[in-house]
C-alpha positions as CSV (number, residue, x, y, z in Angstrom):
1,M,0.0,0.0,0.0
2,P,2.8,2.6,0.6
3,Y,3.6,2.4,-3.2
4,F,0.0,3.4,-4.0
5,N,0.1,6.4,-1.6
6,A,3.5,7.6,-2.9
7,R,2.3,7.3,-6.5
8,C,-0.9,9.2,-5.8
9,S,1.0,11.9,-3.9
10,R,3.5,12.3,-6.7
11,R,0.6,12.6,-9.2
12,F,-1.1,15.1,-7.0
13,R,2.0,17.2,-6.6
14,S,2.7,17.2,-10.3
15,A,-0.8,18.3,-11.1
16,L,-1.0,21.0,-8.4
17,P,0.7,23.8,-10.5
18,A,-1.8,23.2,-13.4
19,V,-4.8,23.2,-11.0
20,M,-3.6,26.4,-9.3
21,A,-3.0,28.1,-12.6
22,A,-6.5,27.2,-13.8
23,L,-8.0,28.6,-10.6
24,L,-6.1,31.8,-10.8
25,L,-7.0,32.3,-14.5
26,S,-10.7,31.7,-13.7
27,A,-10.5,34.3,-10.9
28,C,-8.9,36.9,-13.2
29,G,-11.3,39.1,-15.1
30,S,-14.8,38.2,-14.2
31,W,-15.8,39.8,-17.5
32,S,-14.8,36.6,-19.3
33,T,-18.2,35.0,-18.8
34,E,-21.0,35.1,-21.4
35,G,-23.4,36.0,-18.6
36,A,-21.6,39.3,-17.8
37,F,-21.7,40.2,-21.5
38,M,-25.4,39.4,-21.7
39,A,-26.1,41.8,-18.8
40,I,-24.7,44.8,-20.8
41,K,-27.8,46.5,-22.2
42,P,-28.4,49.7,-24.3
43,G,-28.7,52.7,-22.1
44,M,-26.2,51.4,-19.5
45,S,-23.3,53.7,-18.7
46,L,-19.8,53.1,-19.9
47,A,-18.8,53.0,-16.2
48,E,-21.2,50.1,-15.5
49,A,-19.9,48.2,-18.6
50,T,-16.2,48.6,-17.6
51,Q,-17.1,47.7,-14.0
52,R,-18.2,44.3,-15.3
53,F,-15.5,43.8,-17.9
54,G,-12.5,45.9,-16.7
55,K,-10.4,48.0,-19.0
56,P,-11.1,47.4,-22.8
57,K,-8.3,45.9,-24.9
58,R,-8.8,48.7,-27.5
59,I,-11.1,51.5,-28.3
60,L,-12.2,52.1,-31.9
61,D,-13.4,55.5,-33.1
62,N,-16.3,55.0,-35.4
63,G,-16.3,58.5,-36.8
64,N,-19.9,59.1,-36.0
65,K,-19.5,60.3,-32.4
66,T,-19.6,56.7,-31.2
67,R,-16.8,54.5,-30.0
68,T,-16.5,50.7,-29.9
69,L,-14.8,49.1,-27.0
70,E,-13.2,45.6,-27.4
71,F,-13.2,43.2,-24.5
72,S,-11.0,40.2,-25.3
73,N,-8.2,38.1,-24.1
74,Q,-7.1,36.8,-27.5
75,P,-5.3,34.6,-28.1
76,L,-5.6,33.2,-24.5
77,S,-9.4,32.8,-24.4
78,D,-12.3,32.2,-26.7
79,L,-14.3,35.4,-26.0
80,C,-14.5,38.6,-28.0
81,Y,-17.1,41.2,-27.1
82,F,-17.7,44.7,-28.5
83,V,-19.6,47.4,-26.7
84,T,-20.5,50.6,-28.7
85,V,-21.1,53.8,-26.7
86,D,-22.3,57.2,-27.8
87,A,-20.9,60.7,-27.1
88,T,-22.5,60.7,-23.6
89,D,-20.8,57.3,-22.8
90,K,-24.1,55.4,-22.9
91,V,-24.2,51.9,-24.3
92,V,-25.8,51.9,-27.8
93,S,-25.2,48.3,-28.8
94,T,-23.3,45.1,-28.1
95,L,-21.8,42.4,-30.3
96,D,-20.4,39.0,-29.7
97,G,-17.5,39.2,-32.1
98,F,-17.4,35.4,-32.4
99,S,-21.1,34.9,-33.2
100,G,-21.8,32.8,-36.2
101,E,-23.3,35.8,-38.0
102,N,-20.3,38.0,-37.4
103,L,-17.8,35.3,-38.4
104,S,-19.7,34.6,-41.6
105,S,-19.6,38.3,-42.5
106,I,-15.8,38.0,-43.2
107,Q,-15.8,37.8,-47.0
108,K,-13.2,37.5,-49.8
109,A,-11.4,40.7,-50.7
110,M,-11.9,42.4,-47.3
111,T,-8.8,44.2,-46.1
112,R,-6.9,43.3,-42.9
113,D,-8.2,46.5,-41.3
114,E,-11.8,45.6,-42.1
115,V,-11.3,42.1,-40.6
116,E,-9.6,43.4,-37.5
117,R,-12.5,45.9,-36.9
118,K,-15.0,43.0,-37.0
119,L,-13.0,40.5,-35.0
120,C,-10.9,40.9,-31.9
121,A,-7.3,42.2,-32.2
122,N,-4.3,40.0,-31.6
123,P,-5.0,36.7,-33.3
124,E,-2.1,34.4,-33.8
125,K,-0.4,35.5,-37.0
126,V,1.8,33.4,-39.2
127,H,2.9,33.4,-42.9
128,S,2.4,30.2,-44.9
129,R,5.3,29.8,-47.3
130,M,3.5,26.9,-49.0
131,T,0.5,29.0,-50.0
132,D,2.2,32.4,-49.8
133,E,-0.6,33.6,-47.5
134,D,-0.7,35.4,-44.2
135,V,-2.8,33.4,-41.7
136,W,-4.7,34.9,-38.8
137,D,-6.1,32.4,-36.3
138,W,-8.6,33.2,-33.5
139,T,-9.6,30.8,-30.7
140,I,-13.4,30.6,-30.6
141,R,-16.1,28.8,-28.7
142,N,-16.8,25.2,-29.6
143,V,-20.3,24.8,-28.0
144,G,-21.0,21.3,-26.7
145,S,-17.4,20.1,-26.9
146,R,-14.3,20.3,-24.8
147,D,-12.2,20.4,-28.0
148,G,-10.8,23.7,-29.0
149,R,-12.1,25.5,-32.1
150,H,-10.4,28.1,-34.3
151,F,-11.5,30.5,-37.0
152,V,-8.8,31.2,-39.6
153,V,-8.6,34.0,-42.1
154,Y,-6.1,33.8,-45.0
155,F,-4.7,36.9,-46.7
156,R,-2.8,37.5,-49.9
157,N,-1.8,41.1,-50.9
158,D,-3.6,42.5,-47.9
159,R,-7.0,40.9,-48.9
160,V,-9.0,38.0,-47.6
161,T,-8.6,34.9,-49.9
162,R,-10.6,32.4,-47.7
163,T,-11.7,31.5,-44.2
164,A,-11.9,28.2,-42.4
165,Y,-12.8,26.6,-39.1
166,Y,-10.8,23.8,-37.5
167,D,-11.0,21.9,-34.3
168,V,-8.2,20.9,-32.0
169,L,-8.7,17.7,-30.2
170,Q,-7.9,17.7,-26.5
171,S,-5.7,14.9,-25.3
172,I,-7.3,12.5,-22.8
173,N,-5.0,11.5,-20.0
């Protein structure tokens, strides 16, 4: 029996850092839940929105006296939310950047700037020498699965050439 206890103890000790990291990450940024986003409603003040989400990752000037605030942890999480406020800092609208409707709005020939205004900043970016395309990769939700899901946009000459989804299977230990 001592072998069994030592073996369990060793496994527990080796898993402890990962468990602690997961707990810390889940405690950081309560804005990262879909429920917090759903609670943001038109008419709410900017102060109330940032109280729920914290500091936005970036603020986009829309040129019509409105600003869009991006709340995201890309590439570390699968959430991307936009909150648009008017000149008086009242919420006008909200958008889940990774909704199916928003992802399907990414079309051929769009520019990098157009794509980055529709999706969250800081995707993983690489260049494919095989296809001579720049590849931007966002981690998105994979509802009903524990596997990871990605949305990928391919660019050539600063224009979208295609988009794709792919799943990343999680290892089972």
